[in-house]
C-alpha positions in Angstrom: 14.7 169.8 70.9 12.4 167.2 71.9 11.4 167.1 75.4 12.9 163.8 77.2 10.3 163.5 79.8 6.8 161.9 79.2 3.9 164.0 78.7 1.8 165.3 81.5 -1.5 166.9 82.0 -4.9 165.7 80.4 -3.5 164.0 77.6 -3.3 160.1 77.1 0.1 159.1 78.2 1.3 156.5 76.1 1.5 153.0 77.5 5.1 152.5 77.6 7.0 155.8 78.2 10.6 155.1 76.9 12.8 158.0 77.5 15.9 159.4 75.0 18.5 157.6 76.6 16.6 154.4 76.0 15.7 155.3 72.1 19.5 156.4 71.7 20.4 152.8 73.0 18.0 151.4 70.6 19.5 153.3 67.3 22.5 152.4 68.3 22.2 148.6 67.8 20.0 149.2 64.8 22.7 151.0 63.3 24.9 148.0 63.9 22.7 145.8 61.8 22.6 148.8 59.2 26.3 149.8 59.0 27.9 147.1 60.6 30.2 149.7 62.8 32.1 149.4 65.6 30.7 148.4 69.2 32.8 150.3 70.8 31.8 153.3 68.6 28.4 153.4 69.4 28.7 152.5 73.0 30.6 155.9 73.2 27.6 157.1 71.5 25.0 155.6 73.6 27.3 156.7 76.7 27.6 153.0 77.8 30.6 150.7 78.3 31.9 148.7 75.6 30.8 145.4 77.5 27.4 147.0 78.1 26.8 147.5 74.0 27.4 144.0 74.0 24.9 143.6 75.9 22.5 145.4 74.4 23.5 144.3 71.4 22.8 140.7 72.1 19.4 141.4 74.0 18.2 143.5 70.4 19.4 140.2 68.0 17.5 137.7 70.3 14.4 140.1 70.5 14.5 140.0 66.6 15.1 136.4 66.5 12.2 135.8 68.3 9.9 137.4 66.0 11.2 135.2 62.9 8.9 132.5 61.4 9.1 129.3 61.6 10.8 127.6 58.8 7.4 125.7 58.1 5.1 128.6 58.4 7.5 130.2 55.5 7.0 127.0 52.9 3.6 127.1 53.5 3.2 131.0 52.5 5.2 130.2 49.4 2.6 127.5 48.4 -0.2 129.9 48.9 1.5 132.3 47.2 2.2 129.8 44.2 6.0 130.1 44.0 7.6 127.4 42.3 10.6 127.0 44.0 13.2 128.3 46.8 16.5 128.7 46.8 18.2 127.1 49.7 22.3 127.7 49.9 24.8 128.1 52.2 27.4 130.6 53.9 29.9 131.3 56.2 29.5 133.8 58.9 33.2 134.7 60.3 34.4 135.0 64.0 37.5 135.3 65.4 39.6 132.5 66.5 38.1 129.9 68.7 39.9 126.9 70.3 37.6 124.3 70.1 38.8 121.4 68.3 37.5 118.0 66.8 38.9 114.5 67.9 41.3 114.8 64.6 42.7 117.9 66.1 41.4 120.5 63.6 39.4 123.7 64.9 35.8 122.6 65.0 34.6 126.4 64.1 37.2 126.4 61.3 35.8 126.2 57.7 38.5 124.1 55.1 36.6 125.2 52.5 37.0 129.2 53.6 40.4 129.0 55.1 38.6 131.1 58.2 37.0 130.9 61.6 33.0 131.2 61.6 29.5 129.8 61.6 27.9 127.9 58.8 24.5 129.0 58.1 21.6 127.9 56.1 18.8 130.3 54.3 15.9 130.3 52.1 15.3 132.9 49.7 12.6 133.5 47.3 13.8 133.3 43.0 14.7 136.8 43.3 17.2 136.7 45.8 14.5 137.7 49.0 15.6 136.5 52.2 12.8 134.0 53.9 14.0 132.2 56.3 17.6 131.8 58.3 18.8 128.7 60.3 20.4 128.5 63.6 24.6 128.0 63.3 26.9 125.3 62.5 30.2 125.1 63.4 32.5 126.2 60.3 33.8 122.7 60.4 30.7 121.4 59.3 29.7 120.6 55.8 26.9 122.7 53.9 25.0 119.6 53.0 25.3 118.1 56.6 24.1 121.6 58.1 21.0 121.6 55.3 20.4 118.2 56.4 19.9 118.9 59.8 18.0 122.3 59.7 16.1 122.6 56.1 15.9 119.4 54.1 14.0 117.6 56.3 10.9 120.6 56.1 11.7 121.4 52.8 10.5 117.5 51.8 7.1 117.4 51.4 4.6 114.6 49.8 2.6 115.8 46.9 -0.5 117.4 47.1 -2.0 115.1 44.5 -0.9 112.0 43.0 1.1 111.6 39.8 -0.1 109.5 36.9 2.0 106.8 35.7 4.0 107.6 32.6 2.9 106.2 29.3 5.0 103.6 28.5 4.9 100.6 25.8 3.1 97.6 26.5 5.7 94.7 26.8 4.3 91.9 25.6 4.0 88.4 27.7 6.5 86.0 27.0 5.3 83.0 25.2 5.9 79.8 26.5 7.6 77.3 24.8 4.7 75.5 23.4 3.4 78.5 21.3 6.8 79.3 19.7 5.9 77.6 16.0 8.5 74.2 14.9 10.7 74.4 12.7 8.4 72.6 10.1 6.0 75.5 10.0 8.8 78.0 10.0 10.0 76.3 6.6 8.6 76.7 3.3 6.0 74.4 2.0 7.9 73.7 -1.1 11.3 73.2 0.1 11.4 70.6 3.0 13.0 71.5 6.6 15.3 68.5 6.5 17.3 67.2 2.8 16.1 63.5 2.0 18.7 61.4 0.9 19.2 60.0 -2.2 18.9 56.4 -2.9 22.2 54.7 -3.2 22.7 53.0 -6.5 24.4 49.6 -7.0 
C-alpha cells in the first residue's frame, strides 16, 4: 500500500504534496464525470458529508470550466486546421423542479419542447461529433435559436477572408429611347404600303 506521507530525506520533494485523502476526494468527483454516480455514495466513499461532497464537486467543475477554451479561440483553431464546417446544436440538461416563473406564469426553467425542467446549453462540435466548445446555460424556456444568438452566432459570423468575385450573368441591354424605335413605315414591307390607299370614287 502506498505511503500517505510525503517522501523525506535527500530526495527532491514535490512542489505540492497531496495526501491520500485529497487524492481520494479528487477521484470521487472525477468518477462523477465518468459514471454520473450518486453524489451521496461518492461522498461516503471519501468519508465526507453529502454537503461537502457537493461543494467539492462544484469546485472541480469550476476548475475544469476555467480551462475551457474561448469560442473565438476554437473557431480560429478550426479555421487554421482547414475544417470546412462545424456543427452547432443545443440540448437540455435536465434538473429538478425550480420555482422561478416568467411574466406569463409559466416556469422559467421549464422547457415546453422537452416537457421537463433544465438548462438550455449550446455546443459546438466537429463534423464527426467531437465536442469543441460548450456555452453557459440558459433557462429551459429559452428557445434554441435565441440561446444560439446570445452565445454563438455573433462569434460564428465572420467576414470572408477574400472578396468573392461577382457571378457571371447575361449582359442586360440598355433600354432604347422612343426615338430609336423603328417607325411603322420602316417595319412595313417596301412593296406593301403600311396604310391602304383609298380607291377613287366613280360618278
